[in-house]
Every structure is written in C-alpha cells, then in structure tokens.
N, C-alpha and C positions, 0 to 999 in steps of 0.2 A: 534488873538483870539477873540477880541472884535467884529471883522467884522463877524466872523464865527457865533458868538452867535446871532448877530443881524439878520442874514440871517435866521438862524433856527427859532428865535422868530417870525420873519415876515411871516413865513410860515403859511397858514390858517389851521384851525382844521380839514378840511376835508382831506387835504394832510396827516396829521398825522394819521387819521383814515385809510386812503388808505395805508399808509406806514406800519402801524402795521398790517393790513389784509395781506399785501404781506409778512411781516416778519413771521406771524402766519402760512400762507400757505406754505411758504417755510420750516418752521420747521416741519409742518405737513407732508409735502412731504418727507423730509430727513428722518424723523421717519418712514414713511412707506416704503421707500426704505430699510432701515435698517432692519426692521422686515421681508420684502421680502427676503432680502439676507440671513438673519439668517435662515428663513425656508428653503430656497433653499440649503444651506449648510447642514442643517440637513437631507434633503431628499437625496442630492447627498451622503452623508456619509452612509446612510442606504442602498442606491442602490449599491454603492461599496462594502460595507460588504456583502450584499446579493450575488452580482456577485462573490466575493471571496469565499464565503461558496459553492457557487454552482461549482466553479472551483475545490475547494479542494475535494469536493464529486465526481466529475467526475474523478478527478486524482486518488483518492482512489479507485474508482470502476474500472478503467482501470488497476491499479497495482494489485488489488486482481484478476481480470480476467486473467491477464498475469501469476499470481502466480498459479492460478488453472492449466493452461497449463504446466507450468514448473514442478509442482508436479506430473502431469499425466506422462510426459516424464521421470521424475525421477523414479517414480514407474515402468513404463514400462522397463526402462534400468535394475533396479533390477531384474524383473522377467526374463528378457532376459539372465542375467547373472546366474540366478538360473537355468534356463532350461540347459545351457551349463554345470553348475557344476554338475547337477545330471547325466550327461553322464560320467563325471570323477568318481563320486562315484559309478557308476554301472560298472565301468571299460570298457566302450566303447571307451574312449579316454584318453589321458594322460593330466597332469596338464600344460604342455607347449602348447598344442594345445588349452586348454581353455583359457589360458592367451593371446595367439595369437588371438583368437576369439574376445577377449575383446579390444585388441589393433586395431584390423582391423575393429571394429564395427564403423561406422560413424554416428550411431544414437545417440551416446553420445554428438555430436555436436549440437544436437536439445534441449539441456537444459543446462543451467548454474547453477550448484548449488550455487555458490557464490552469484548469482543475486537472486536466490530463498531466500537465508537466508537474504539478504539484504531487500528484500520486506517484509518479515515476520518481520523482526527488525523494520521497519520504519512504515509500514502501517498494520501490523498484530497483534497489540495488543490483539485484541479480539480472536485471534486464537492461541495464543502463547502456552497455556496449551496443546491444541490438536496437535499442531506442535511437542511440546516436547514429547508427548506420541508417535508420529510416529518415531522420532528419537530413542527413547528408544526401540521401537519395531524393528528398523533397527539395532541398535547395538546388540540386542539378536541375530538377523539373521547373523550378521557380526561375533559374537563370535563362533557360529557354523561353519562358513566358516573357521575361523581361527583354530578351534580345528581340523577340517578335514584336513587343509593344513599340520598341524603338523603331523597328523596321516599319511598322504600321504608320507611325508618325511621319515618316519620312515618304510614305506612299508606296513602299515596296511590297511585292506579293508575300503573303503569308504561307504559300505553298511550300516554300523551302523550309519551313520549320516544323512541318507536319511529321517528317521522319525523325529528327531529333526529339521532337515532343513525345512521339510514340515510344522511342527507345528510353527516354527518361521515365516514361510511365511505366514502362515494363520492369525497369530497375525499382522503381518505387513499389510496384506490385510485390515484387520478390521480396524486398526489405520490410514492407509492411505485413506481409504474410509471415515472414520469420519473426516479426515483433509479436504478432497474435500468437504464434506458436509458443513463443518464449514466455509470454504472459500466462498463457494457459498452463504451461508447465509449472511455472512459479506458483500459480494459485492452486493447482493440485498439491504441491509440496509444502503449501503454507500450513 
C-alpha cells in the first residue's frame, strides 16, 4: 500500500490535472449519453402511442364501414321479406310459400346479424342510442308480422295488416336511415 501511495504522490501536478480533465470529460459524456437516451425513449414512446392511436382509429373506421354495409344488407333483407309478406296479406300466395321464399333466399348470407351486433357493442358506443331506436322500430314491425301470422292461422284476412305493416315499415325506414347516417358520421370522425 505504501508503494502505491508513493507512486501516486510522485506523479506531477500536470498529470493530475489531465486525469481530472479526463474524468470530468467522461462524466460529462456519460451524462450527455444518459440525457440523449432519455430523450430518445420519450420520443419513441410518443411515436408508438401515436402509431397505436392511428391504428385504433383506422381499425374503428374500418369496422364502422363494415357495420354500415351490414346494416344496409340487414335492412334490404327485412324489406325483401316485407314485400313477400304483403303477397300473403293480399292473398296472392300462402304462408308456406312465403316461408319457403325466406328459406331459399341466398341474400341472407350477405350479412351476419351477430357480427352487426358485435361491432355495435365494441365500436359503436356513439351510435348505440340510434341502433336501439332501429331495433325498437324493427320490433314494432315484427309485432305486426306476428299478429298477422296468428290471424292467418285462424283463417282471417291479411288485408287488415297491410296499413299497420306499412306504417311500421315507414318508421323502420326512418330509424334505419338515421342509423346509417349516424354510422357514417362516426366513421368519418373515427
């Protein structure tokens, strides 16, 4: 230990100044690297958050666009069934032929109502109220159809149900158009 102390003591003052300069420069470099890395981490974190936000917006927009298409197919299917049902109500065809036309219709494969509900549930918080209004209008429509079916089974005329069905259809048209407008607005804002 004494030998080490003698060696250190024998060093000239210029060496100590140089050593202190090197140590200070090293500390300053280490601090600068630490600051640069910290800044880069913050920048990368902001960039990743921004990219995630853009990805979520793009995904939400795509799902809402898909929802718009699904709602359009759903509405078209209901109106297709409505037209066939009016033939039953007017006595031009019977209920079994009406049901066969629904069964044989391949357009029902063009939409998936469960997927429609799933997209509304996950991505459609801002359209939920309008969606509920469309579902309520569809339920009124379905109640007229159910009442007609009961009357048909009893052998009663379906002509009495044409006006209520048309009124329910008009309310459903208004509700479904409002739903599509709301979806379009949400997709534009996504």
